[in-house]
Every structure is written in structure tokens, then in C-alpha cells.
C-alpha positions in Angstrom: 180.4 45.7 140.1 180.0 49.3 139.2 176.2 49.4 138.8 173.3 51.6 139.6 169.5 51.3 139.6 167.7 54.6 139.7 164.0 55.5 139.8 162.7 59.0 139.2 158.9 59.7 139.4 157.5 63.2 138.9 154.2 64.6 137.6 155.9 64.9 134.2 157.9 61.7 133.9 158.4 58.2 135.3 161.8 56.8 134.7 163.6 53.5 135.7 167.2 53.0 134.7 169.7 50.3 135.3 173.4 50.9 134.4 176.5 48.7 134.5 179.7 50.6 133.6 181.5 47.3 133.1 179.0 45.8 130.7 179.0 44.8 127.0 176.5 47.1 125.4 173.3 45.2 126.4 170.0 46.4 127.5 166.6 47.7 126.4 165.9 51.4 125.7 162.3 52.6 125.7 161.7 56.4 126.1 158.7 56.7 123.7 160.9 58.9 121.5 162.3 57.0 118.5 165.2 59.2 117.7 166.2 59.5 121.3 166.0 55.7 121.7 168.4 55.5 118.7 170.9 57.9 120.3 170.8 56.0 123.6 171.3 52.7 121.8 174.4 54.1 120.2 175.6 55.3 123.6 175.4 52.0 125.3 177.0 50.1 122.4 180.0 52.5 122.1 180.5 53.1 125.8 180.2 49.3 126.4 177.8 49.8 129.2 174.7 47.8 129.9 171.8 50.2 130.0 168.1 49.6 130.4 165.8 52.6 130.3 162.1 52.7 130.7 160.7 56.2 130.5 157.2 57.5 130.2 156.5 61.2 130.1 154.2 64.0 128.9 155.1 63.5 125.2 151.7 65.1 124.3 153.3 68.4 125.6 156.7 67.9 124.0 159.9 65.9 124.4 161.7 68.3 126.7 160.8 66.8 130.1 161.5 63.2 129.1 164.8 64.0 127.4 166.1 66.2 130.3 164.9 63.8 133.0 166.5 60.8 131.3 169.7 62.9 131.4 169.3 63.6 135.1 168.8 59.9 135.8 171.8 58.9 133.6 174.0 61.4 135.5 172.8 60.0 138.8 173.5 56.5 137.7 177.0 57.3 136.5 177.8 59.1 139.7 176.5 56.2 141.9 178.2 53.5 139.8 181.5 55.3 140.0 181.5 55.5 143.8 184.5 57.3 145.1 186.1 57.2 141.6 189.2 55.5 143.0 191.5 53.9 140.4 189.8 55.4 137.3 191.5 57.1 134.3 189.3 60.2 135.0 189.8 61.9 131.6 188.6 60.7 128.2 188.7 62.0 124.7 187.2 60.6 121.4 187.0 62.0 117.9 184.4 60.1 115.8 183.8 60.4 112.0 180.3 59.7 110.8 180.3 59.8 107.0 180.8 63.6 106.2 180.5 64.6 109.9 183.3 64.8 112.5 182.5 65.2 116.2 184.7 65.1 119.3 184.1 64.9 123.0 186.4 65.5 126.0 185.3 64.3 129.5 186.6 64.9 133.0 185.1 62.9 135.8 186.7 65.3 138.3 183.5 66.1 140.2 183.0 69.6 138.6 179.9 69.8 136.4 180.2 71.9 133.3 179.0 71.5 129.7 180.2 73.0 126.4 177.9 72.0 123.5 179.3 73.5 120.3 177.1 72.5 117.3 175.9 74.5 114.4 173.0 72.0 114.1 171.5 72.6 117.5 168.7 74.7 116.2 167.6 72.2 113.6 165.3 69.2 113.7 165.7 65.5 113.0 162.1 64.6 112.0 160.1 65.9 115.0 163.1 66.0 117.4 164.8 69.3 118.3 168.6 68.9 118.4 168.7 71.6 121.0 167.2 69.0 123.4 170.5 67.1 123.3 172.2 70.1 124.9 169.6 69.9 127.7 170.2 66.2 128.0 174.0 66.5 128.3 173.7 69.4 130.7 171.6 67.2 133.0 174.1 64.4 132.7 176.9 66.8 133.6 175.2 68.2 136.6 173.9 65.0 138.2 177.0 63.0 137.1 179.4 65.6 138.4 181.4 65.6 135.1 182.8 68.1 132.7 181.7 67.5 129.1 183.0 69.3 126.0 181.1 68.3 122.9 182.0 69.7 119.5 180.7 69.3 116.0 183.9 70.0 114.0 181.9 69.9 110.7 179.0 68.0 109.2 176.2 68.4 106.7 173.6 65.8 107.7 172.1 66.7 111.1 171.4 63.0 111.9 175.0 62.2 111.3 176.2 65.0 113.6 173.9 63.8 116.4 175.3 60.3 116.0 178.8 61.6 116.0 178.1 63.5 119.2 176.7 60.5 121.0 179.3 58.1 119.8 182.2 60.4 120.7 180.6 61.0 124.2 180.2 57.3 124.7 183.8 56.5 123.7 185.2 59.3 125.8 183.2 58.2 128.8 184.3 54.6 128.3 187.9 55.7 128.4 187.4 58.0 131.5 185.7 55.3 133.6 188.2 52.7 132.7 190.5 51.3 135.4 194.0 52.8 135.4 196.4 50.0 136.5 198.9 52.6 137.8 196.4 54.7 139.8 196.0 53.3 143.3 194.0 56.1 144.7 191.8 58.9 143.5 193.2 60.6 140.4 193.4 64.1 141.9 196.0 66.1 143.8 193.2 67.1 146.2 192.7 63.4 147.2 189.0 63.5 146.4 186.8 63.8 143.4 
């Protein structure tokens, strides 16, 4: 089983996360931030991972610490659950339409963290949620998960739809990348390690 159970406690946030990469989209998400819960629900469903998140944080300050720290913990969980990354596909790509919006994600689980977040909506809000926080979330996932993530809003008018397209495309790209490759008997790298 490719699973991880991570706890992170700081003066700003307290987070407990359980992840099963070979799940079916089950789990309970509770971050105290409605829109962020919705995005993580989309992620677990489209990645077909079981994900349980219980996060409390200094939401009276703003959402930044909670969103970023959940990203750090998700990255740690992905990295731990992957182990030595033997036998995985490694790369994943997904293009997802969401009504008028189209978003795509490319992922490389090659051990080198890097994020490209290209969205014209990143300085907008969905209700009281700054879309820019999603860039911080994915940067944290990238660094702690040791993965390269390229997210791109190709076009879109409704900010909520763009955010959904970003999370769904990331989920489906990650689902592909963590999948078992029946022809790969070792680590998918000419270096021999990831």
C-alpha cells in the first residue's frame, strides 16, 4: 500500500493528513476554508486517492498559513507514499475543460521541485479566497513532494471554473504519473534514482 499519515503542528497551524495513492476518492476534508475544501474534494476525486485532511489554523489572520501548510503536508505525504518511486510512470499530463475554461497540468515526479503557475486569474478572488494562495499551495506541494508542476490556464472567464480546472487537471496528471508502469522494472530515470 502506498500510504502516508503526516502530522504537522506549528504555532500557526495544526494539520493531520492521511493519503492513499491507490484509493478510490474517499475521505473527509476539513480545513475551515470552504472554497479550499471544495478544491481538495475535487483533487481526491479526480486523482482517485483517498485523502483525509483535518486542519486548524489562524484563519482570523488570513488563509495563507493554512493553505500553504496543507500544501507542505500534501507534498510530504505524496513523497512518503511514493517511496523510492520504483515502477511508476513518472510523467503525467491532463487537459481539463470546465465549461468556458480550459486548464492543463504537466507533472514530473523526477525528484526536482519546480512550479510554473500561469493563470490570468491569480490576482482575483473567489468570494473571500485569494486565487494567488493556490500558487503558494502548489509551490509547497512541489517542494515537499519533490515534483515538477506546470499549471496553465489556457483560457477562462469565470474564476471559480478556472480554479476547478487547475485542480482537476493537476489531479488527473498526478494520477497518471503515480500509476504503475507494467514495463518499468526499476526507477524511471537514466540516473537510477529519483
